[in-house]
C-alpha positions in Angstrom: 0.1 0.0 -0.1 1.1 3.5 -0.8 0.2 6.6 1.2 -2.1 9.4 -0.1 0.1 12.4 -0.8 -1.2 16.1 -0.9 0.2 19.5 -0.7 -0.7 22.3 1.6 0.8 25.5 3.0 4.1 24.6 1.3 4.1 21.1 2.9 3.8 17.6 1.3 1.5 15.5 3.6 1.6 11.7 3.2 -1.2 9.7 4.9 -1.7 6.1 5.5 -3.4 4.3 8.5 -2.2 0.9 9.8 0.9 1.3 7.7 3.4 -1.7 8.0 6.2 -0.4 10.2 9.0 -1.5 7.8 7.3 -0.1 4.8 6.8 3.3 6.6 10.4 3.4 7.8 11.7 2.7 4.2 9.3 5.7 3.1 10.9 7.8 5.6 14.4 7.1 4.7 13.6 7.5 0.9 11.9 11.0 1.7 15.0 12.0 3.9 17.1 11.7 0.8 14.4 13.5 -1.2 14.4 16.4 1.4 18.2 16.7 1.4 18.3 17.0 -2.4 15.2 19.5 -2.7 14.8 21.3 0.6 11.1 20.1 0.4 9.2 19.9 3.8 7.2 16.7 4.4 4.9 15.4 7.2 3.9 11.8 7.4 0.8 11.1 9.3 0.0 7.4 9.9 -0.7 4.7 12.3 1.0 1.2 12.7 -0.2 -2.3 13.6 1.0 -3.4 17.0 4.8 -2.9 17.2 7.6 -2.2 19.5 10.7 0.0 18.6 13.8 0.9 20.5 16.0 4.1 19.9 19.6 5.0 20.7 18.7 5.2 24.5 16.6 6.6 27.3 16.4 10.3 27.9 19.4 11.4 30.4 18.6 13.6 33.2 20.2 17.1 33.0 22.1 18.5 36.0 19.7 19.2 38.8 16.7 17.1 37.2 15.6 14.3 39.3 13.9 11.3 37.5 14.9 7.7 37.2 13.9 5.5 34.2 14.1 1.7 33.8 16.2 0.6 30.7 15.2 -2.1 28.3 16.7 -5.5 29.2 17.8 -7.3 26.0 17.1 -10.7 27.8 13.4 -10.1 27.4 13.7 -10.3 23.6 12.2 -13.9 23.4 9.3 -12.8 25.3 8.4 -9.7 23.2 4.6 -10.2 22.3 4.7 -8.1 19.1 7.3 -7.3 16.2 10.4 -5.3 17.5 12.5 -2.9 15.5 15.8 -1.3 16.6 15.9 2.1 15.0 18.0 5.3 14.9 15.8 7.7 16.7 16.6 9.1 20.2 14.7 7.4 23.2 14.2 4.0 24.6 11.5 1.4 24.0 8.1 2.7 22.4 5.0 0.9 21.4 2.7 1.6 18.5 -0.8 0.5 17.7 -3.6 1.3 15.2 -5.3 3.8 17.5 -2.2 6.1 17.5 -1.7 9.3 15.5 1.8 9.3 14.5 3.6 12.4 13.0 6.9 12.0 11.3 8.2 15.5 10.0 11.0 15.3 7.7 12.6 18.7 7.2 16.2 20.1 7.0 17.3 21.9 10.0 18.8 25.3 9.8 21.1 26.6 12.7 19.7 30.2 12.4 16.0 29.4 11.6 15.1 26.0 12.8 16.6 24.1 15.5 15.5 20.6 16.8 14.0 21.9 20.0 11.9 24.3 18.1 10.6 21.5 15.8 9.7 19.3 18.8 7.9 22.1 20.6 6.0 22.8 17.4 4.9 19.2 17.4 3.8 19.1 21.1 2.0 22.7 20.8 0.0 21.5 17.9 -1.3 18.4 19.6 -1.8 20.0 22.8 -3.7 22.8 21.1 -5.9 20.5 19.1 -6.8 18.5 22.2 -7.6 21.5 24.1 -9.9 22.7 21.2 -11.8 19.4 21.9 -12.1 20.1 25.7 -9.2 18.3 27.2 -7.8 20.3 30.1 -4.7 20.5 32.2 -2.5 19.1 29.5 1.4 19.8 29.9 4.4 19.4 27.6 6.9 21.6 29.6 8.6 19.3 32.1 11.6 17.1 32.6 10.4 14.0 30.8 9.7 14.9 27.2 6.2 14.2 26.0 2.5 15.4 26.5 1.1 14.8 29.9 -2.0 15.1 31.9 -0.9 15.0 35.6 1.0 11.7 36.0 -0.4 10.2 32.7 1.3 10.4 29.4 -0.5 10.8 26.2 2.1 11.3 23.6 5.8 10.4 23.3 8.5 12.0 21.0 11.7 10.5 19.4 13.6 12.2 16.7 16.5 11.4 14.6 18.7 13.8 12.7 20.5 12.3 9.6 22.8 15.1 8.1 20.6 17.9 9.3 17.3 16.2 8.0 15.0 15.0 10.6 13.0 11.7 10.7 10.7 9.8 13.1 8.7 12.0 15.5 5.6 11.9 17.7 3.2 9.3 18.7 -0.3 10.3 20.3 -2.4 7.7 21.9 -5.9 8.5 20.7 -7.9 5.3 21.1 -7.8 3.0 24.1 -5.3 0.2 23.9 -6.0 -2.1 26.8 -5.1 -5.3 24.9 -1.6 -3.9 24.4 -1.3 -2.8 28.1 -1.7 -6.3 29.1 0.8 -7.6 26.7 3.4 -5.0 27.7 2.8 -5.2 31.4 6.3 -6.7 32.0 8.0 -4.0 30.0 8.8 -0.2 30.7 8.2 1.9 27.5 10.2 5.1 27.7 11.6 3.8 31.0 8.3 3.9 32.8 5.4 1.4 33.8 3.0 0.9 30.8 0.3 2.0 33.4 1.7 5.6 33.1 0.3 5.8 29.4 -3.2 6.9 28.8 -5.2 7.8 25.6 -7.5 10.8 24.6 -10.4 8.3 24.7 -9.7 7.5 28.5 -9.3 11.1 29.4 -12.2 12.4 27.5 -14.6 9.6 28.1 -15.6 10.0 24.4 -15.1 7.4 21.4 -12.3 8.9 19.3 -10.0 7.9 16.4 -6.8 9.4 14.9 -8.9 10.7 12.0 -11.0 12.9 14.2 -7.9 15.1 15.3 -5.4 14.8 12.3 -7.0 17.9 10.5 -6.7 20.2 13.5 -3.3 18.9 14.4 -1.9 19.3 11.1 -3.5 22.8 10.6 -1.8 24.2 13.7 1.6 22.5 12.9 1.7 23.8 9.3 0.5 27.4 10.7 3.4 27.4 13.1 5.8 27.5 10.1 
């Protein structure tokens, strides 16, 4: 299957739901090469079947920060209940499922105009604003541990890779409930934390919701930030 591709506000938007992870990863790498040659701006919006990915390592505390994370233990490989990929992004173990909205921005960074921290902030602000538009309250993305939070519960995770100044990978927002996956992952620590830390837009709002319900507002806000 190939993604639907459209152009809006100077961006190429590629969309495909329940996209095989390997195929989507290959598409990202091809798009990185295209962006490096053309300076185009791409955003991939998708979801994946149940899958685990592991990046280059957990977020490290900065001086004065106080948090402890549980690292992924290789000896659990044989017990992993879903497919697993070792990938090049930052961060530790992350899970994906069909009820997520995943955003992969593929853009060329410029030291004077666009840094990685600005890109990440734009991603999180776009998702936060779209959810607040739908009535969710007390959301927070400015804390020691990167992501989108409501109190002690985590809604979205971020992990970016930069290849010769071009970004890949990105943000995963839990929109639909994923109780089946929580049960499977109970013995793991995604992003170094108990799987019970993670929640979804459905759980918080009490309303049935799908990634397609929020993608329009999220992408509108993200493109407007540029």
